C-alpha positions as CSV (number, residue, x, y, z in Angstrom):
1,X,0.0,-0.1,0.1
2,X,2.9,2.3,0.9
3,X,4.7,1.7,-2.4
4,X,1.5,2.3,-4.2
5,X,0.9,5.6,-2.6
6,X,4.5,6.5,-3.2
7,X,4.0,6.0,-7.0
8,X,0.7,7.8,-6.9
9,X,2.5,10.9,-5.8
10,X,5.7,10.4,-8.0
11,X,4.0,9.7,-11.4
12,X,2.1,13.0,-11.4
13,X,5.3,15.0,-10.5
14,X,7.3,13.3,-13.1
15,X,4.6,13.9,-15.9
16,X,4.5,17.6,-14.8
17,X,8.4,17.7,-14.8
18,X,8.3,16.2,-18.3
19,X,5.7,18.6,-19.6
20,X,7.5,21.6,-18.3
21,X,10.6,20.4,-20.0
22,X,8.7,19.8,-23.3
23,X,7.3,23.3,-22.9
24,X,10.8,24.7,-22.5
25,X,12.1,23.0,-25.5
26,X,9.0,24.1,-27.6
27,X,9.8,27.9,-26.5
28,X,13.5,27.5,-27.3
29,X,12.7,25.9,-30.6
30,X,10.5,29.1,-31.3
31,X,13.6,31.4,-31.0
32,X,16.4,31.8,-33.4
33,X,19.9,33.3,-33.1
34,X,20.7,36.0,-35.6
35,X,23.4,38.7,-36.2
36,X,22.1,42.3,-36.7
37,X,23.6,44.8,-38.8
38,X,25.9,46.2,-36.0
39,X,27.3,42.7,-35.6
40,X,25.4,42.0,-32.4
41,X,24.0,38.4,-31.8
42,X,20.5,38.5,-31.0
43,X,18.1,35.7,-30.3
44,X,14.7,36.7,-31.6
45,X,11.3,34.9,-31.8
46,X,10.7,32.7,-34.8
47,X,7.3,34.6,-35.4
48,X,7.2,37.8,-33.3
49,X,3.8,39.4,-32.5
50,X,4.5,42.4,-30.6
51,X,7.0,44.5,-32.6
52,X,8.2,47.9,-31.5
53,X,10.1,50.1,-34.0
54,X,12.4,53.0,-33.0
55,X,11.9,54.8,-36.4
56,X,8.5,54.4,-38.0
57,X,9.3,55.9,-41.6
58,X,12.5,53.7,-42.1
59,X,11.4,50.6,-40.2
60,X,7.7,50.6,-39.3
61,X,6.4,51.4,-42.9
62,X,8.4,48.6,-44.5
63,X,6.9,46.1,-41.9
64,X,3.5,47.5,-42.5
65,X,4.0,47.2,-46.3
66,X,4.7,43.5,-45.7
67,X,1.5,43.1,-43.7
68,X,3.5,42.8,-40.4
69,X,1.6,44.4,-37.5
70,X,3.6,47.1,-35.3
71,X,2.5,47.3,-31.9
72,X,4.5,50.5,-30.6
73,X,6.5,53.3,-32.4
74,X,8.6,56.1,-31.5
75,X,7.3,59.4,-32.2
76,X,3.5,58.8,-31.6
77,X,1.2,59.6,-28.7
78,X,-0.5,57.0,-26.4
79,X,-3.5,57.1,-28.6
80,X,-1.4,56.5,-31.8
81,X,-1.5,60.1,-33.0
82,X,1.7,61.2,-35.0
83,X,3.6,63.9,-33.3
84,X,5.1,65.1,-36.5
85,X,3.6,66.9,-39.5
86,X,3.1,63.9,-41.6
87,X,1.7,60.6,-40.7
88,X,3.3,58.1,-43.0
89,X,1.0,55.4,-42.5
90,X,-1.8,57.4,-43.7
91,X,0.0,59.0,-46.5
92,X,2.0,56.1,-47.9
93,X,-0.3,53.2,-47.1
94,X,-3.7,54.8,-46.7
95,X,-4.1,52.4,-43.7
96,X,-7.2,52.6,-41.7
97,X,-7.7,51.3,-38.3
98,X,-5.7,51.4,-35.1
99,X,-2.2,53.0,-35.2
100,X,0.8,51.9,-33.2
101,X,0.9,53.1,-29.7
102,X,3.6,55.6,-28.9
103,X,6.5,55.0,-26.8
104,X,7.7,58.6,-26.4
105,X,7.8,62.0,-28.0
106,X,10.6,62.9,-30.4
107,X,13.7,63.2,-28.4
108,X,12.9,60.8,-25.6
109,X,12.0,57.0,-25.4
110,X,9.8,56.3,-22.5
111,X,10.9,52.9,-21.0
112,X,7.9,52.4,-18.8
113,X,5.7,52.7,-22.0
114,X,8.0,50.3,-23.8
115,X,7.6,47.8,-20.9
116,X,3.8,48.1,-20.8
117,X,3.5,47.1,-24.5
118,X,5.3,43.9,-23.5
119,X,7.1,43.6,-26.9
120,X,8.6,40.4,-28.0
121,X,11.0,42.3,-30.5
122,X,12.3,45.9,-30.7
123,X,13.8,47.0,-34.1
124,X,16.0,50.1,-34.2
125,X,18.5,51.5,-36.8
126,X,22.3,51.2,-36.5
127,X,22.0,54.8,-34.9
128,X,20.0,53.2,-32.0
129,X,23.2,51.1,-30.8
130,X,23.4,53.3,-27.5
131,X,19.9,52.3,-26.7
132,X,20.3,48.7,-27.3
133,X,21.5,47.9,-23.7
134,X,18.8,49.3,-21.8
135,X,16.0,48.0,-24.3
136,X,17.5,44.7,-24.3
137,X,16.4,44.2,-20.6
138,X,12.7,44.4,-22.0
139,X,13.0,42.5,-25.2
140,X,15.4,41.5,-27.9
141,X,16.7,44.3,-29.9
142,X,17.7,43.9,-33.5
143,X,19.5,46.9,-35.3
144,X,18.8,47.4,-38.9
145,X,21.1,49.3,-41.4
146,X,18.9,52.2,-42.5
147,X,21.0,55.0,-43.8
148,X,22.5,56.2,-47.2
149,X,25.7,54.5,-47.9
150,X,24.7,51.3,-46.2
151,X,21.6,50.5,-48.2
152,X,19.6,51.6,-51.3
153,X,16.2,52.3,-52.4
154,X,13.8,49.5,-50.7
155,X,16.7,47.5,-49.4
156,X,15.4,47.9,-45.8
157,X,12.0,46.1,-46.7
158,X,13.8,43.4,-48.3
159,X,16.2,42.9,-45.3
160,X,13.4,42.9,-42.9
161,X,11.2,40.6,-45.1
162,X,14.4,38.2,-44.7
163,X,14.6,38.6,-41.0
164,X,11.0,38.0,-40.4
165,X,10.3,35.3,-42.9
166,X,8.3,37.4,-45.2
167,X,10.2,36.7,-48.3
168,X,7.1,35.4,-50.2
169,X,5.1,38.5,-49.4
170,X,8.1,40.7,-50.5
171,X,8.4,38.7,-53.7
172,X,4.7,39.2,-54.7
173,X,4.8,42.9,-53.9
174,X,8.0,43.4,-55.9
175,X,6.7,41.3,-58.8
176,X,3.5,43.5,-59.1
177,X,5.6,46.6,-58.7
178,X,8.2,45.5,-61.4
179,X,5.3,44.7,-63.9
180,X,4.2,48.4,-63.5
181,X,7.8,49.5,-64.1
182,X,8.0,47.5,-67.1
183,X,4.8,48.8,-68.5
184,X,5.7,52.5,-68.0
185,X,9.4,51.9,-69.4
186,X,7.8,50.3,-72.6
187,X,5.9,53.7,-73.2
188,X,9.1,55.8,-72.9
189,X,10.9,56.9,-76.1
190,X,14.3,55.1,-76.4
191,X,16.1,58.5,-75.7
192,X,14.5,58.5,-72.4
193,X,15.3,55.0,-71.1
194,X,19.0,55.6,-70.2
195,X,19.2,59.1,-68.7
196,X,20.4,60.9,-65.5
197,X,18.4,62.3,-62.6
198,X,19.0,64.5,-59.6
199,X,16.5,64.4,-56.7
200,X,16.4,67.3,-54.3
201,X,14.2,68.0,-51.2
202,X,13.6,71.8,-50.2
203,X,13.7,72.5,-46.4
204,X,15.3,75.9,-45.5
205,X,17.8,75.1,-48.1
206,X,18.0,72.7,-51.1
207,X,19.2,69.2,-50.1
208,X,20.3,66.3,-52.4
209,X,18.2,63.3,-51.6
210,X,20.1,60.3,-50.5
211,X,20.1,56.8,-51.7
212,X,17.4,55.4,-49.5
213,X,13.8,55.7,-50.5
214,X,11.1,54.3,-52.7
215,X,11.5,57.4,-55.0
216,X,15.2,56.5,-55.8
217,X,14.3,52.8,-56.2
218,X,11.6,53.8,-58.8
219,X,13.7,56.3,-60.8
220,X,16.4,53.8,-61.0
221,X,14.3,50.8,-61.9
222,X,12.9,53.2,-64.7
223,X,16.4,53.3,-66.1
224,X,17.6,56.7,-64.8
225,X,21.0,57.0,-63.3
226,X,22.2,59.6,-60.7
227,X,23.8,62.7,-62.2
228,X,27.2,63.6,-61.0
229,X,27.4,66.3,-58.7
230,X,30.8,68.0,-58.2
231,X,31.8,70.0,-55.2
232,X,29.3,68.8,-52.9
233,X,30.0,68.7,-49.3
234,X,29.0,65.6,-47.1
235,X,26.1,65.9,-44.9
236,X,26.1,65.5,-41.3
237,X,23.7,64.2,-38.7
238,X,20.2,63.4,-39.8
239,X,21.0,64.8,-43.3
240,X,23.1,61.7,-44.1
241,X,20.0,59.4,-43.8
242,X,17.9,61.1,-46.4
243,X,19.3,64.3,-47.5
244,X,22.7,66.2,-47.9
245,X,22.8,69.9,-48.2
246,X,23.5,71.4,-51.7
247,X,24.8,74.8,-52.2
248,X,22.8,77.3,-54.2
249,X,25.7,77.6,-56.7
250,X,25.8,73.9,-57.4
251,X,21.9,73.7,-57.7
252,X,22.1,76.5,-60.0
253,X,24.2,74.8,-62.2
254,X,22.4,71.4,-62.2
255,X,21.5,70.0,-65.6
256,X,20.3,66.3,-65.1
257,X,18.0,64.8,-67.7
258,X,15.3,64.8,-65.0
259,X,15.2,67.1,-62.0
260,X,13.2,65.6,-59.2
261,X,12.1,68.1,-56.6
262,X,10.0,67.6,-53.5
263,X,9.0,69.7,-50.5
264,X,10.0,69.0,-46.9
265,X,7.8,66.3,-45.2
266,X,7.6,68.5,-42.3
267,X,5.4,70.8,-44.3
268,X,1.6,69.9,-44.4
269,X,1.4,71.4,-47.9
270,X,3.8,69.3,-50.2
271,X,2.2,70.2,-53.6
272,X,3.9,71.5,-56.6
273,X,2.7,75.1,-55.8
274,X,4.1,74.8,-52.5
275,X,7.4,73.6,-53.6
276,X,7.7,76.5,-56.2
277,X,6.9,79.0,-53.6
278,X,9.6,77.8,-51.1
279,X,12.2,77.7,-53.9
280,X,11.1,81.3,-54.9
281,X,12.2,82.4,-51.4
282,X,15.4,80.3,-51.2
283,X,16.4,81.2,-54.8
284,X,14.5,83.9,-56.5
285,X,14.2,83.4,-60.2
286,X,15.2,79.8,-60.1
287,X,12.7,78.8,-62.8
288,X,14.3,81.2,-65.1
289,X,17.9,80.3,-64.8
290,X,17.8,76.6,-64.1
291,X,17.8,74.8,-67.4
292,X,15.6,71.7,-66.5
293,X,13.0,74.2,-65.3
294,X,13.1,76.3,-68.4
295,X,12.8,73.0,-70.7
296,X,10.1,71.3,-68.6
297,X,12.4,68.4,-67.2
298,X,11.0,68.5,-63.6
299,X,9.2,66.0,-61.8
300,X,7.5,67.2,-58.6
301,X,6.9,64.6,-55.9
302,X,5.1,64.5,-52.4
303,X,8.0,63.7,-50.0
304,X,5.3,62.2,-47.6
305,X,4.5,59.6,-50.2
306,X,7.9,58.6,-51.7
307,X,10.4,59.1,-48.9
308,X,10.1,55.7,-47.1
309,X,12.2,52.6,-48.1
310,X,9.1,50.8,-49.3
311,X,7.5,49.3,-52.4
312,X,4.5,51.4,-51.6
313,X,6.6,54.6,-51.9
314,X,8.2,53.4,-55.1
315,X,4.7,52.9,-56.4
316,X,3.7,56.5,-55.6
317,X,6.6,57.5,-57.5
318,X,5.6,55.7,-60.5
319,X,2.1,57.2,-60.2
320,X,3.8,60.8,-60.4
321,X,6.0,59.7,-63.1
322,X,3.3,58.4,-65.3
323,X,1.1,61.5,-64.7
324,X,3.8,64.0,-65.1
325,X,3.3,66.8,-68.0
326,X,5.5,66.0,-71.0
């Protein structure tokens, strides 16, 4: 009787231990080790469900374009309202429904808000390496290259698709996009299929657009090549992500086959009329002495639509290119 009672106690305990071990093994099997773009070793979930991004235009938009939900985002309020002039989710994706919850105003991440969202993955850019230590105590932190000189066009979206196992979704999106590119290129005269472009964005001065954006991807897929710009100084700070200051003298001499101009995405009005008005203040008479302006070789773009490294931004660029005045 005593042995029977002992086994009656031991067997459930053994079964519970086996189940706990099996659960732990299953959890471990659901994780995988990766190396991020700063060389850090990170163990991330196989299929993360609660992702926080530290830069919404560069990281959140590519994820959303792939159909990946974003739980939290830097630069939004608690109720998901964007704290800057343009909401890229609305502008680029026309996405309806709930927005990511904010994790702090621009300039400071609120760690308590991050903890409350209970993320299973945090994705930042290579510029967030100083924050990785603190944030890693909350969830795995993966740092993605996302600046000019380290990636081009929609490379961020492709990289994130590979990271999260969304290669099929990316391939389908890209195929549909490239079909549109091919149809548009077929309508171009042979002389317009291998030409140069210069893309600038106007803030309080004229800035040369960097290599990372859907706009650059679309222009180069259409067959345009960057025009050589001599005598240009390197950008500093945030300018090296998307734009590099361009002197009025260099801009005034610019003569690419296609000059692409967009207004700052900090402005609510990013129309052609607003772009022209801003340039009139910076460089009075620009449309009289700038050769591409005199000859009608300008494409005006909405920076809010085309600035993100997504297929969606590339598609907006195709829309504007196809509708441009000849």
